[in-house]
N, CA, C, O and CB atoms as a CASP TS submission, in Angstrom:
PFRMAT TS
TARGET T0000
AUTHOR 0000-0000-0000
METHOD Language model
MODEL 1
PARENT N/A
ATOM      1  N   ALA     1     426.066-106.821 172.961  1.00  0.00           N
ATOM      2  CA  ALA     1     426.665-106.200 172.159  1.00  0.00           C
ATOM      3  C   ALA     1     426.293-105.184 171.357  1.00  0.00           C
ATOM      4  O   ALA     1     425.693-105.628 170.378  1.00  0.00           O
ATOM      5  CB  ALA     1     427.021-106.851 171.648  1.00  0.00           C
ATOM      6  N   PRO     2     426.395-103.960 171.349  1.00  0.00           N
ATOM      7  CA  PRO     2     426.063-102.821 170.510  1.00  0.00           C
ATOM      8  C   PRO     2     426.159-103.455 169.334  1.00  0.00           C
ATOM      9  O   PRO     2     425.091-103.790 168.821  1.00  0.00           O
ATOM     10  CB  PRO     2     426.912-101.557 170.610  1.00  0.00           C
ATOM     11  N   ALA     3     427.340-103.756 168.664  1.00  0.00           N
ATOM     12  CA  ALA     3     427.130-104.313 167.226  1.00  0.00           C
ATOM     13  C   ALA     3     426.454-105.060 166.805  1.00  0.00           C
ATOM     14  O   ALA     3     426.367-105.040 165.578  1.00  0.00           O
ATOM     15  CB  ALA     3     427.866-104.740 166.765  1.00  0.00           C
ATOM     16  N   GLN     4     425.619-106.111 167.564  1.00  0.00           N
ATOM     17  CA  GLN     4     424.563-106.722 167.101  1.00  0.00           C
ATOM     18  C   GLN     4     423.176-106.304 167.601  1.00  0.00           C
ATOM     19  O   GLN     4     422.316-107.079 168.021  1.00  0.00           O
ATOM     20  CB  GLN     4     424.779-107.977 167.320  1.00  0.00           C
ATOM     21  N   ARG     5     423.094-105.191 167.515  1.00  0.00           N
ATOM     22  CA  ARG     5     421.465-104.603 168.277  1.00  0.00           C
ATOM     23  C   ARG     5     420.866-104.599 167.129  1.00  0.00           C
ATOM     24  O   ARG     5     421.480-104.440 166.074  1.00  0.00           O
ATOM     25  CB  ARG     5     421.259-102.916 169.130  1.00  0.00           C
ATOM     26  N   TYR     6     419.495-104.788 167.212  1.00  0.00           N
ATOM     27  CA  TYR     6     418.191-104.324 166.148  1.00  0.00           C
ATOM     28  C   TYR     6     417.929-103.011 166.942  1.00  0.00           C
ATOM     29  O   TYR     6     418.231-102.781 168.113  1.00  0.00           O
ATOM     30  CB  TYR     6     416.564-105.537 166.042  1.00  0.00           C
ATOM     31  N   PRO     7     417.253-102.138 165.979  1.00  0.00           N
ATOM     32  CA  PRO     7     416.450-101.058 166.219  1.00  0.00           C
ATOM     33  C   PRO     7     415.607-101.038 167.432  1.00  0.00           C
ATOM     34  O   PRO     7     415.402-100.079 168.177  1.00  0.00           O
ATOM     35  CB  PRO     7     415.689-100.905 165.178  1.00  0.00           C
ATOM     36  N   GLY     8     415.034-102.550 167.539  1.00  0.00           N
ATOM     37  CA  GLY     8     414.177-102.814 168.404  1.00  0.00           C
ATOM     38  C   GLY     8     414.482-102.576 170.068  1.00  0.00           C
ATOM     39  O   GLY     8     413.931-102.042 171.031  1.00  0.00           O
ATOM     40  N   ASP     9     415.827-103.393 169.732  1.00  0.00           N
ATOM     41  CA  ASP     9     416.702-103.793 171.016  1.00  0.00           C
ATOM     42  C   ASP     9     416.738-102.652 171.702  1.00  0.00           C
ATOM     43  O   ASP     9     416.459-102.752 172.897  1.00  0.00           O
ATOM     44  CB  ASP     9     418.194-104.313 170.785  1.00  0.00           C
ATOM     45  N   TRP    10     417.128-101.088 171.088  1.00  0.00           N
ATOM     46  CA  TRP    10     417.450-100.108 171.872  1.00  0.00           C
ATOM     47  C   TRP    10     416.410 -99.654 172.235  1.00  0.00           C
ATOM     48  O   TRP    10     416.467 -98.871 173.184  1.00  0.00           O
ATOM     49  CB  TRP    10     418.196 -99.254 171.442  1.00  0.00           C
ATOM     50  N   ARG    11     415.145 -99.944 171.667  1.00  0.00           N
ATOM     51  CA  ARG    11     414.095 -99.339 172.246  1.00  0.00           C
ATOM     52  C   ARG    11     413.573 -99.520 173.810  1.00  0.00           C
ATOM     53  O   ARG    11     413.304 -98.767 174.746  1.00  0.00           O
ATOM     54  CB  ARG    11     413.169 -99.680 171.435  1.00  0.00           C
ATOM     55  N   VAL    12     413.584-101.133 173.525  1.00  0.00           N
ATOM     56  CA  VAL    12     413.129-102.187 174.609  1.00  0.00           C
ATOM     57  C   VAL    12     413.933-101.825 175.863  1.00  0.00           C
ATOM     58  O   VAL    12     413.430-101.965 176.978  1.00  0.00           O
ATOM     59  CB  VAL    12     413.436-103.820 174.149  1.00  0.00           C
ATOM     60  N   MET    13     415.169-101.364 175.691  1.00  0.00           N
ATOM     61  CA  MET    13     416.579-101.198 176.539  1.00  0.00           C
ATOM     62  C   MET    13     416.320 -99.814 177.493  1.00  0.00           C
ATOM     63  O   MET    13     416.705 -99.467 178.610  1.00  0.00           O
ATOM     64  CB  MET    13     418.112-100.941 175.344  1.00  0.00           C
ATOM     65  N   ARG    14     415.393 -99.166 176.363  1.00  0.00           N
ATOM     66  CA  ARG    14     415.045 -97.581 177.259  1.00  0.00           C
ATOM     67  C   ARG    14     413.713 -97.540 177.579  1.00  0.00           C
ATOM     68  O   ARG    14     413.019 -96.523 177.573  1.00  0.00           O
ATOM     69  CB  ARG    14     415.294 -96.072 176.374  1.00  0.00           C
ATOM     70  N   GLY    15     413.237 -99.044 177.958  1.00  0.00           N
ATOM     71  CA  GLY    15     412.035 -98.938 178.490  1.00  0.00           C
ATOM     72  C   GLY    15     410.639 -98.743 177.768  1.00  0.00           C
ATOM     73  O   GLY    15     409.608 -98.765 178.440  1.00  0.00           O
ATOM     74  N   LEU    16     410.619 -98.614 176.832  1.00  0.00           N
ATOM     75  CA  LEU    16     409.851 -98.062 175.780  1.00  0.00           C
ATOM     76  C   LEU    16     408.971 -98.868 174.472  1.00  0.00           C
ATOM     77  O   LEU    16     409.469 -99.590 173.609  1.00  0.00           O
ATOM     78  CB  LEU    16     410.807 -97.266 175.246  1.00  0.00           C
ATOM     79  N   THR    17     407.660 -98.529 174.621  1.00  0.00           N
ATOM     80  CA  THR    17     407.044 -99.733 173.644  1.00  0.00           C
ATOM     81  C   THR    17     406.871 -98.992 172.465  1.00  0.00           C
ATOM     82  O   THR    17     407.188 -97.805 172.543  1.00  0.00           O
ATOM     83  CB  THR    17     405.540-100.493 174.114  1.00  0.00           C
ATOM     84  N   GLN    18     406.398 -99.453 171.269  1.00  0.00           N
ATOM     85  CA  GLN    18     406.504 -99.023 170.211  1.00  0.00           C
ATOM     86  C   GLN    18     405.292 -98.095 170.011  1.00  0.00           C
ATOM     87  O   GLN    18     405.376 -97.621 168.878  1.00  0.00           O
ATOM     88  CB  GLN    18     406.698-100.041 169.357  1.00  0.00           C
ATOM     89  N   PRO    19     404.394 -97.725 170.539  1.00  0.00           N
ATOM     90  CA  PRO    19     403.052 -96.698 170.570  1.00  0.00           C
ATOM     91  C   PRO    19     403.789 -95.283 171.233  1.00  0.00           C
ATOM     92  O   PRO    19     403.443 -94.148 170.904  1.00  0.00           O
ATOM     93  CB  PRO    19     401.519 -97.411 171.776  1.00  0.00           C
ATOM     94  N   GLN    20     404.985 -95.615 172.335  1.00  0.00           N
ATOM     95  CA  GLN    20     405.578 -94.815 172.999  1.00  0.00           C
ATOM     96  C   GLN    20     406.401 -94.278 172.621  1.00  0.00           C
ATOM     97  O   GLN    20     406.533 -93.099 172.949  1.00  0.00           O
ATOM     98  CB  GLN    20     405.854 -95.100 173.779  1.00  0.00           C
ATOM     99  N   LEU    21     407.589 -95.077 171.518  1.00  0.00           N
ATOM    100  CA  LEU    21     408.482 -94.329 171.026  1.00  0.00           C
ATOM    101  C   LEU    21     408.090 -93.543 169.525  1.00  0.00           C
ATOM    102  O   LEU    21     408.705 -92.662 168.924  1.00  0.00           O
ATOM    103  CB  LEU    21     409.630 -95.221 170.979  1.00  0.00           C
ATOM    104  N   ALA    22     407.128 -94.069 169.275  1.00  0.00           N
ATOM    105  CA  ALA    22     406.603 -93.543 167.551  1.00  0.00           C
ATOM    106  C   ALA    22     405.637 -92.377 168.056  1.00  0.00           C
ATOM    107  O   ALA    22     405.443 -91.479 167.237  1.00  0.00           O
ATOM    108  CB  ALA    22     405.500 -94.999 166.360  1.00  0.00           C
ATOM    109  N   ALA    23     405.059 -92.279 169.193  1.00  0.00           N
ATOM    110  CA  ALA    23     404.626 -90.919 169.766  1.00  0.00           C
ATOM    111  C   ALA    23     405.500 -89.630 169.808  1.00  0.00           C
ATOM    112  O   ALA    23     405.328 -88.568 169.210  1.00  0.00           O
ATOM    113  CB  ALA    23     404.304 -91.146 171.085  1.00  0.00           C
ATOM    114  N   ASN    24     406.512 -90.014 170.699  1.00  0.00           N
ATOM    115  CA  ASN    24     407.924 -89.486 170.971  1.00  0.00           C
ATOM    116  C   ASN    24     408.698 -88.874 169.994  1.00  0.00           C
ATOM    117  O   ASN    24     409.601 -88.086 170.281  1.00  0.00           O
ATOM    118  CB  ASN    24     408.704 -90.444 171.387  1.00  0.00           C
ATOM    119  N   VAL    25     408.260 -89.336 168.309  1.00  0.00           N
ATOM    120  CA  VAL    25     409.134 -89.024 167.389  1.00  0.00           C
ATOM    121  C   VAL    25     408.255 -88.447 166.554  1.00  0.00           C
ATOM    122  O   VAL    25     408.575 -87.773 165.575  1.00  0.00           O
ATOM    123  CB  VAL    25     409.948 -90.055 166.864  1.00  0.00           C
ATOM    124  N   HIS    26     406.825 -88.756 167.007  1.00  0.00           N
ATOM    125  CA  HIS    26     405.770 -88.066 166.094  1.00  0.00           C
ATOM    126  C   HIS    26     405.837 -88.767 164.614  1.00  0.00           C
ATOM    127  O   HIS    26     405.970 -88.130 163.569  1.00  0.00           O
ATOM    128  CB  HIS    26     406.103 -86.350 165.973  1.00  0.00           C
ATOM    129  N   ILE    27     405.721 -90.207 164.712  1.00  0.00           N
ATOM    130  CA  ILE    27     405.596 -91.131 163.232  1.00  0.00           C
ATOM    131  C   ILE    27     404.523 -92.170 164.039  1.00  0.00           C
ATOM    132  O   ILE    27     404.410 -92.430 165.237  1.00  0.00           O
ATOM    133  CB  ILE    27     407.436 -92.078 162.458  1.00  0.00           C
ATOM    134  N   ALA    28     403.749 -92.668 162.785  1.00  0.00           N
ATOM    135  CA  ALA    28     402.680 -93.824 162.949  1.00  0.00           C
ATOM    136  C   ALA    28     403.354 -94.869 163.498  1.00  0.00           C
ATOM    137  O   ALA    28     404.343 -95.376 162.968  1.00  0.00           O
ATOM    138  CB  ALA    28     401.978 -94.323 161.641  1.00  0.00           C
ATOM    139  N   THR    29     402.817 -95.265 164.659  1.00  0.00           N
ATOM    140  CA  THR    29     403.371 -96.737 165.445  1.00  0.00           C
ATOM    141  C   THR    29     403.369 -98.052 163.868  1.00  0.00           C
ATOM    142  O   THR    29     403.955 -99.118 164.058  1.00  0.00           O
ATOM    143  CB  THR    29     401.734 -97.369 167.170  1.00  0.00           C
ATOM    144  N   ALA    30     402.867 -97.866 162.835  1.00  0.00           N
ATOM    145  CA  ALA    30     402.999 -98.618 161.853  1.00  0.00           C
ATOM    146  C   ALA    30     403.995 -98.653 161.133  1.00  0.00           C
ATOM    147  O   ALA    30     404.442 -99.674 160.610  1.00  0.00           O
ATOM    148  CB  ALA    30     402.240 -98.511 161.249  1.00  0.00           C
ATOM    149  N   ILE    31     404.536 -97.318 161.012  1.00  0.00           N
ATOM    150  CA  ILE    31     405.783 -96.844 160.515  1.00  0.00           C
ATOM    151  C   ILE    31     407.021 -97.749 161.267  1.00  0.00           C
ATOM    152  O   ILE    31     407.832 -98.582 160.862  1.00  0.00           O
ATOM    153  CB  ILE    31     405.875 -95.181 160.826  1.00  0.00           C
ATOM    154  N   LEU    32     406.709 -97.109 162.616  1.00  0.00           N
ATOM    155  CA  LEU    32     407.969 -97.646 163.273  1.00  0.00           C
ATOM    156  C   LEU    32     408.291 -99.537 163.249  1.00  0.00           C
ATOM    157  O   LEU    32     409.298-100.246 163.240  1.00  0.00           O
ATOM    158  CB  LEU    32     407.780 -97.069 164.947  1.00  0.00           C
ATOM    159  N   GLN    33     407.283 -99.691 163.246  1.00  0.00           N
ATOM    160  CA  GLN    33     407.347-101.234 163.060  1.00  0.00           C
ATOM    161  C   GLN    33     407.874-101.795 162.092  1.00  0.00           C
ATOM    162  O   GLN    33     408.392-102.911 162.051  1.00  0.00           O
ATOM    163  CB  GLN    33     406.290-101.785 163.025  1.00  0.00           C
ATOM    164  N   ARG    34     407.725-100.851 161.095  1.00  0.00           N
ATOM    165  CA  ARG    34     408.185-101.764 160.047  1.00  0.00           C
ATOM    166  C   ARG    34     410.063-101.058 159.693  1.00  0.00           C
ATOM    167  O   ARG    34     410.972-101.699 159.165  1.00  0.00           O
ATOM    168  CB  ARG    34     406.811-101.611 158.456  1.00  0.00           C
ATOM    169  N   ILE    35     410.132 -99.502 160.235  1.00  0.00           N
ATOM    170  CA  ILE    35     411.322 -99.334 160.139  1.00  0.00           C
ATOM    171  C   ILE    35     412.278-100.531 161.232  1.00  0.00           C
ATOM    172  O   ILE    35     413.460-100.851 161.107  1.00  0.00           O
ATOM    173  CB  ILE    35     411.442 -97.780 160.418  1.00  0.00           C
ATOM    174  N   GLU    36     411.261-101.009 162.301  1.00  0.00           N
ATOM    175  CA  GLU    36     412.528-101.752 163.036  1.00  0.00           C
ATOM    176  C   GLU    36     412.774-102.930 162.606  1.00  0.00           C
ATOM    177  O   GLU    36     413.774-103.574 162.923  1.00  0.00           O
ATOM    178  CB  GLU    36     412.425-101.960 164.449  1.00  0.00           C
ATOM    179  N   ARG    37     411.434-103.510 161.464  1.00  0.00           N
ATOM    180  CA  ARG    37     411.697-104.965 160.891  1.00  0.00           C
ATOM    181  C   ARG    37     412.633-104.143 159.517  1.00  0.00           C
ATOM    182  O   ARG    37     412.153-104.429 158.420  1.00  0.00           O
ATOM    183  CB  ARG    37     409.901-106.132 160.390  1.00  0.00           C
ATOM    184  N   GLY    38     413.282-103.643 159.485  1.00  0.00           N
ATOM    185  CA  GLY    38     413.996-103.378 158.202  1.00  0.00           C
ATOM    186  C   GLY    38     413.107-103.181 156.565  1.00  0.00           C
ATOM    187  O   GLY    38     413.576-103.343 155.439  1.00  0.00           O
ATOM    188  N   GLU    39     411.712-102.786 156.963  1.00  0.00           N
ATOM    189  CA  GLU    39     411.360-103.200 155.824  1.00  0.00           C
ATOM    190  C   GLU    39     410.417-101.294 155.424  1.00  0.00           C
ATOM    191  O   GLU    39     409.424-101.094 154.724  1.00  0.00           O
ATOM    192  CB  GLU    39     410.307-105.010 156.012  1.00  0.00           C
ATOM    193  N   TYR    40     411.152-100.411 156.102  1.00  0.00           N
ATOM    194  CA  TYR    40     410.574 -99.237 155.584  1.00  0.00           C
ATOM    195  C   TYR    40     411.767 -98.567 155.375  1.00  0.00           C
ATOM    196  O   TYR    40     412.769 -98.986 155.954  1.00  0.00           O
ATOM    197  CB  TYR    40     409.543 -98.502 156.445  1.00  0.00           C
ATOM    198  N   GLN    41     411.858 -97.323 154.442  1.00  0.00           N
ATOM    199  CA  GLN    41     412.933 -96.762 154.371  1.00  0.00           C
ATOM    200  C   GLN    41     413.169 -96.038 155.422  1.00  0.00           C
ATOM    201  O   GLN    41     412.248 -95.472 156.011  1.00  0.00           O
ATOM    202  CB  GLN    41     413.042 -96.168 153.385  1.00  0.00           C
ATOM    203  N   LEU    42     414.543 -95.941 155.843  1.00  0.00           N
ATOM    204  CA  LEU    42     414.927 -94.872 157.097  1.00  0.00           C
ATOM    205  C   LEU    42     415.439 -94.049 156.365  1.00  0.00           C
ATOM    206  O   LEU    42     416.412 -94.025 155.612  1.00  0.00           O
ATOM    207  CB  LEU    42     415.925 -95.247 158.340  1.00  0.00           C
ATOM    208  N   SER    43     414.445 -93.175 156.763  1.00  0.00           N
ATOM    209  CA  SER    43     414.806 -91.079 156.378  1.00  0.00           C
ATOM    210  C   SER    43     415.950 -90.688 157.257  1.00  0.00           C
ATOM    211  O   SER    43     416.218 -91.335 158.269  1.00  0.00           O
ATOM    212  CB  SER    43     413.232 -89.659 156.998  1.00  0.00           C
ATOM    213  N   ASP    44     416.600 -89.677 156.895  1.00  0.00           N
ATOM    214  CA  ASP    44     417.531 -89.308 157.673  1.00  0.00           C
ATOM    215  C   ASP    44     416.967 -88.247 158.844  1.00  0.00           C
ATOM    216  O   ASP    44     417.783 -87.954 159.718  1.00  0.00           O
ATOM    217  CB  ASP    44     418.594 -88.781 156.785  1.00  0.00           C
ATOM    218  N   ALA    45     415.416 -87.554 158.938  1.00  0.00           N
ATOM    219  CA  ALA    45     414.629 -87.123 159.472  1.00  0.00           C
ATOM    220  C   ALA    45     414.449 -87.975 160.753  1.00  0.00           C
ATOM    221  O   ALA    45     414.571 -87.562 161.906  1.00  0.00           O
ATOM    222  CB  ALA    45     413.692 -86.949 158.647  1.00  0.00           C
ATOM    223  N   ASN    46     414.112 -89.334 160.331  1.00  0.00           N
ATOM    224  CA  ASN    46     413.335 -90.524 161.058  1.00  0.00           C
ATOM    225  C   ASN    46     414.435 -91.270 161.891  1.00  0.00           C
ATOM    226  O   ASN    46     414.216 -91.559 163.067  1.00  0.00           O
ATOM    227  CB  ASN    46     412.560 -91.640 159.919  1.00  0.00           C
ATOM    228  N   ALA    47     415.703 -91.601 161.230  1.00  0.00           N
ATOM    229  CA  ALA    47     416.824 -91.621 161.997  1.00  0.00           C
ATOM    230  C   ALA    47     417.691 -91.114 162.918  1.00  0.00           C
ATOM    231  O   ALA    47     418.429 -91.695 163.713  1.00  0.00           O
ATOM    232  CB  ALA    47     417.230 -91.692 161.593  1.00  0.00           C
ATOM    233  N   ALA    48     417.410 -89.359 162.601  1.00  0.00           N
ATOM    234  CA  ALA    48     417.763 -88.516 163.522  1.00  0.00           C
ATOM    235  C   ALA    48     416.875 -88.124 165.048  1.00  0.00           C
ATOM    236  O   ALA    48     417.439 -87.649 166.034  1.00  0.00           O
ATOM    237  CB  ALA    48     417.906 -87.459 162.704  1.00  0.00           C
ATOM    238  N   ALA    49     415.786 -88.356 164.994  1.00  0.00           N
ATOM    239  CA  ALA    49     414.630 -88.554 165.680  1.00  0.00           C
ATOM    240  C   ALA    49     414.920 -89.706 166.939  1.00  0.00           C
ATOM    241  O   ALA    49     414.890 -89.639 168.167  1.00  0.00           O
ATOM    242  CB  ALA    49     413.499 -89.007 164.579  1.00  0.00           C
ATOM    243  N   LEU    50     415.175 -90.640 166.085  1.00  0.00           N
ATOM    244  CA  LEU    50     414.739 -92.265 166.831  1.00  0.00           C
ATOM    245  C   LEU    50     416.265 -92.260 167.185  1.00  0.00           C
ATOM    246  O   LEU    50     416.335 -93.192 167.986  1.00  0.00           O
ATOM    247  CB  LEU    50     414.005 -93.943 165.619  1.00  0.00           C
ATOM    248  N   ALA    51     417.099 -91.919 167.096  1.00  0.00           N
ATOM    249  CA  ALA    51     418.434 -91.553 167.683  1.00  0.00           C
ATOM    250  C   ALA    51     418.609 -91.316 168.678  1.00  0.00           C
ATOM    251  O   ALA    51     419.161 -91.844 169.643  1.00  0.00           O
ATOM    252  CB  ALA    51     418.967 -90.758 167.332  1.00  0.00           C
ATOM    253  N   ALA    52     417.731 -89.794 168.308  1.00  0.00           N
ATOM    254  CA  ALA    52     418.109 -89.161 169.943  1.00  0.00           C
ATOM    255  C   ALA    52     417.117 -89.458 171.114  1.00  0.00           C
ATOM    256  O   ALA    52     417.269 -89.245 172.317  1.00  0.00           O
ATOM    257  CB  ALA    52     418.146 -87.438 169.939  1.00  0.00           C
ATOM    258  N   ALA    53     416.073 -89.999 170.449  1.00  0.00           N
ATOM    259  CA  ALA    53     414.957 -90.496 171.786  1.00  0.00           C
ATOM    260  C   ALA    53     415.131 -91.519 172.138  1.00  0.00           C
ATOM    261  O   ALA    53     414.162 -92.007 172.718  1.00  0.00           O
ATOM    262  CB  ALA    53     413.533 -90.590 171.640  1.00  0.00           C
ATOM    263  N   LEU    54     416.821 -92.732 171.972  1.00  0.00           N
ATOM    264  CA  LEU    54     416.947 -93.182 172.280  1.00  0.00           C
ATOM    265  C   LEU    54     418.316 -93.509 172.741  1.00  0.00           C
ATOM    266  O   LEU    54     418.945 -94.557 172.884  1.00  0.00           O
ATOM    267  CB  LEU    54     416.342 -93.475 171.871  1.00  0.00           C
ATOM    268  N   GLY    55     418.613 -91.981 172.966  1.00  0.00           N
ATOM    269  CA  GLY    55     420.172 -91.948 173.199  1.00  0.00           C
ATOM    270  C   GLY    55     421.235 -92.905 172.741  1.00  0.00           C
ATOM    271  O   GLY    55     422.056 -93.547 173.395  1.00  0.00           O
ATOM    272  N   VAL    56     421.044 -92.846 171.656  1.00  0.00           N
ATOM    273  CA  VAL    56     422.296 -93.410 170.351  1.00  0.00           C
ATOM    274  C   VAL    56     422.330 -92.520 169.598  1.00  0.00           C
ATOM    275  O   VAL    56     421.484 -91.689 169.269  1.00  0.00           O
ATOM    276  CB  VAL    56     422.064 -94.734 169.357  1.00  0.00           C
ATOM    277  N   THR    57     423.850 -92.777 169.164  1.00  0.00           N
ATOM    278  CA  THR    57     424.003 -92.058 167.858  1.00  0.00           C
ATOM    279  C   THR    57     423.338 -92.213 166.398  1.00  0.00           C
ATOM    280  O   THR    57     422.756 -93.295 166.330  1.00  0.00           O
ATOM    281  CB  THR    57     425.178 -92.202 167.642  1.00  0.00           C
ATOM    282  N   VAL    58     423.258 -91.555 165.357  1.00  0.00           N
ATOM    283  CA  VAL    58     422.437 -91.674 164.438  1.00  0.00           C
ATOM    284  C   VAL    58     423.446 -92.699 163.439  1.00  0.00           C
ATOM    285  O   VAL    58     423.122 -93.142 162.337  1.00  0.00           O
ATOM    286  CB  VAL    58     421.906 -90.169 163.896  1.00  0.00           C
ATOM    287  N   ASP    59     424.413 -92.875 163.971  1.00  0.00           N
ATOM    288  CA  ASP    59     425.505 -93.910 162.985  1.00  0.00           C
ATOM    289  C   ASP    59     425.014 -95.297 163.637  1.00  0.00           C
ATOM    290  O   ASP    59     424.542 -96.264 163.040  1.00  0.00           O
ATOM    291  CB  ASP    59     427.581 -93.616 163.252  1.00  0.00           C
ATOM    292  N   GLU    60     425.253 -95.140 165.044  1.00  0.00           N
ATOM    293  CA  GLU    60     424.578 -96.761 166.102  1.00  0.00           C
ATOM    294  C   GLU    60     422.938 -97.070 165.418  1.00  0.00           C
ATOM    295  O   GLU    60     422.516 -98.212 165.235  1.00  0.00           O
ATOM    296  CB  GLU    60     424.244 -96.236 168.500  1.00  0.00           C
ATOM    297  N   TYR    61     422.161 -95.834 165.103  1.00  0.00           N
ATOM    298  CA  TYR    61     420.655 -96.739 164.539  1.00  0.00           C
ATOM    299  C   TYR    61     420.776 -96.870 163.345  1.00  0.00           C
ATOM    300  O   TYR    61     419.904 -97.547 162.801  1.00  0.00           O
ATOM    301  CB  TYR    61     419.148 -96.094 164.685  1.00  0.00           C
ATOM    302  N   ARG    62     421.466 -96.508 162.802  1.00  0.00           N
ATOM    303  CA  ARG    62     421.236 -96.496 161.291  1.00  0.00           C
ATOM    304  C   ARG    62     421.858 -98.289 161.052  1.00  0.00           C
ATOM    305  O   ARG    62     421.353 -99.245 160.464  1.00  0.00           O
ATOM    306  CB  ARG    62     422.350 -94.940 160.327  1.00  0.00           C
ATOM    307  N   ALA    63     423.248 -98.116 161.874  1.00  0.00           N
ATOM    308  CA  ALA    63     423.985 -99.974 161.922  1.00  0.00           C
ATOM    309  C   ALA    63     422.809-100.830 162.188  1.00  0.00           C
ATOM    310  O   ALA    63     422.586-101.796 161.459  1.00  0.00           O
ATOM    311  CB  ALA    63     425.303-100.420 163.447  1.00  0.00           C
ATOM    312  N   ALA    64     422.075-100.549 163.145  1.00  0.00           N
ATOM    313  CA  ALA    64     421.276-101.561 163.955  1.00  0.00           C
ATOM    314  C   ALA    64     419.926-102.148 162.815  1.00  0.00           C
ATOM    315  O   ALA    64     419.558-103.313 162.662  1.00  0.00           O
ATOM    316  CB  ALA    64     420.603-100.651 165.555  1.00  0.00           C
ATOM    317  N   TYR    65     419.330-100.748 162.051  1.00  0.00           N
ATOM    318  CA  TYR    65     418.785-100.743 161.144  1.00  0.00           C
ATOM    319  C   TYR    65     419.048-101.469 159.843  1.00  0.00           C
ATOM    320  O   TYR    65     418.115-101.881 159.153  1.00  0.00           O
ATOM    321  CB  TYR    65     418.721 -99.796 161.103  1.00  0.00           C
ATOM    322  N   GLN    66     420.084-101.596 159.570  1.00  0.00           N
ATOM    323  CA  GLN    66     420.605-102.125 158.264  1.00  0.00           C
ATOM    324  C   GLN    66     420.867-103.581 158.755  1.00  0.00           C
ATOM    325  O   GLN    66     421.073-104.447 157.905  1.00  0.00           O
ATOM    326  CB  GLN    66     422.019-101.290 157.618  1.00  0.00           C
ATOM    327  N   ARG    67     420.870-103.864 159.932  1.00  0.00           N
ATOM    328  CA  ARG    67     421.082-105.317 160.333  1.00  0.00           C
ATOM    329  C   ARG    67     419.949-105.815 160.106  1.00  0.00           C
ATOM    330  O   ARG    67     419.864-106.851 159.447  1.00  0.00           O
ATOM    331  CB  ARG    67     421.505-105.637 161.704  1.00  0.00           C
ATOM    332  N   ALA    68     418.634-105.061 160.699  1.00  0.00           N
ATOM    333  CA  ALA    68     417.077-105.894 160.510  1.00  0.00           C
ATOM    334  C   ALA    68     417.111-106.173 159.222  1.00  0.00           C
ATOM    335  O   ALA    68     416.865-107.248 158.676  1.00  0.00           O
ATOM    336  CB  ALA    68     415.580-105.044 160.830  1.00  0.00           C
ATOM    337  N   ARG    69     417.556-104.745 158.562  1.00  0.00           N
ATOM    338  CA  ARG    69     417.413-105.175 156.740  1.00  0.00           C
ATOM    339  C   ARG    69     417.969-106.662 156.214  1.00  0.00           C
ATOM    340  O   ARG    69     417.350-107.319 155.377  1.00  0.00           O
ATOM    341  CB  ARG    69     418.479-103.981 155.726  1.00  0.00           C
ATOM    342  N   GLU    70     419.116-107.063 156.770  1.00  0.00           N
ATOM    343  CA  GLU    70     419.720-108.097 156.321  1.00  0.00           C
ATOM    344  C   GLU    70     419.442-109.417 156.847  1.00  0.00           C
ATOM    345  O   GLU    70     419.793-110.465 156.305  1.00  0.00           O
ATOM    346  CB  GLU    70     420.874-107.857 156.414  1.00  0.00           C
ATOM    347  N   ARG    71     418.557-109.277 158.328  1.00  0.00           N
ATOM    348  CA  ARG    71     419.042-110.380 158.923  1.00  0.00           C
ATOM    349  C   ARG    71     417.531-111.435 158.287  1.00  0.00           C
ATOM    350  O   ARG    71     416.432-111.100 157.843  1.00  0.00           O
ATOM    351  CB  ARG    71     419.359-110.091 160.874  1.00  0.00           C
ATOM    352  N   PRO    72     418.257-112.940 158.559  1.00  0.00           N
ATOM    353  CA  PRO    72     417.544-113.611 157.865  1.00  0.00           C
ATOM    354  C   PRO    72     416.303-114.003 157.773  1.00  0.00           C
ATOM    355  O   PRO    72     415.676-113.882 158.825  1.00  0.00           O
ATOM    356  CB  PRO    72     417.932-114.244 157.842  1.00  0.00           C
ATOM    357  N   ALA    73     415.600-114.527 156.687  1.00  0.00           N
ATOM    358  CA  ALA    73     414.300-114.774 157.640  1.00  0.00           C
ATOM    359  C   ALA    73     413.751-115.489 158.260  1.00  0.00           C
ATOM    360  O   ALA    73     414.134-116.659 158.227  1.00  0.00           O
ATOM    361  CB  ALA    73     413.550-114.694 157.385  1.00  0.00           C
ATOM    362  N   GLY    74     412.775-115.180 158.983  1.00  0.00           N
ATOM    363  CA  GLY    74     412.572-116.082 160.154  1.00  0.00           C
ATOM    364  C   GLY    74     413.196-115.892 161.554  1.00  0.00           C
ATOM    365  O   GLY    74     412.755-116.339 162.613  1.00  0.00           O
ATOM    366  N   ALA    75     414.343-115.121 161.355  1.00  0.00           N
ATOM    367  CA  ALA    75     415.036-115.281 162.816  1.00  0.00           C
ATOM    368  C   ALA    75     414.468-114.165 163.926  1.00  0.00           C
ATOM    369  O   ALA    75     414.500-112.965 163.650  1.00  0.00           O
ATOM    370  CB  ALA    75     416.790-115.044 162.649  1.00  0.00           C
ATOM    371  N   PRO    76     414.011-114.593 165.045  1.00  0.00           N
ATOM    372  CA  PRO    76     413.673-113.276 165.816  1.00  0.00           C
ATOM    373  C   PRO    76     414.226-112.268 165.935  1.00  0.00           C
ATOM    374  O   PRO    76     415.433-112.055 166.054  1.00  0.00           O
ATOM    375  CB  PRO    76     413.544-113.345 166.812  1.00  0.00           C
ATOM    376  N   SER    77     413.111-111.358 165.902  1.00  0.00           N
ATOM    377  CA  SER    77     413.016-109.841 165.736  1.00  0.00           C
ATOM    378  C   SER    77     413.648-109.600 166.805  1.00  0.00           C
ATOM    379  O   SER    77     413.856-108.437 167.151  1.00  0.00           O
ATOM    380  CB  SER    77     411.652-109.107 165.636  1.00  0.00           C
TER
END
């Protein structure tokens, strides 16, 4: 369900690897990895670019990012 997705779930559903998505939105793969884990601040610009690249709304992407930030330690990503 969309309400339980993490940022990486949206990417995988679109058939993209982290390096492909990072290149599409002009950020470093390492930054995308940290965003997907909720360890890096999601800027408005990155949120807009990632949401557009994935075909989701900014609100949907931000909600997925927030879930990643709140995920219990050791939970699968």
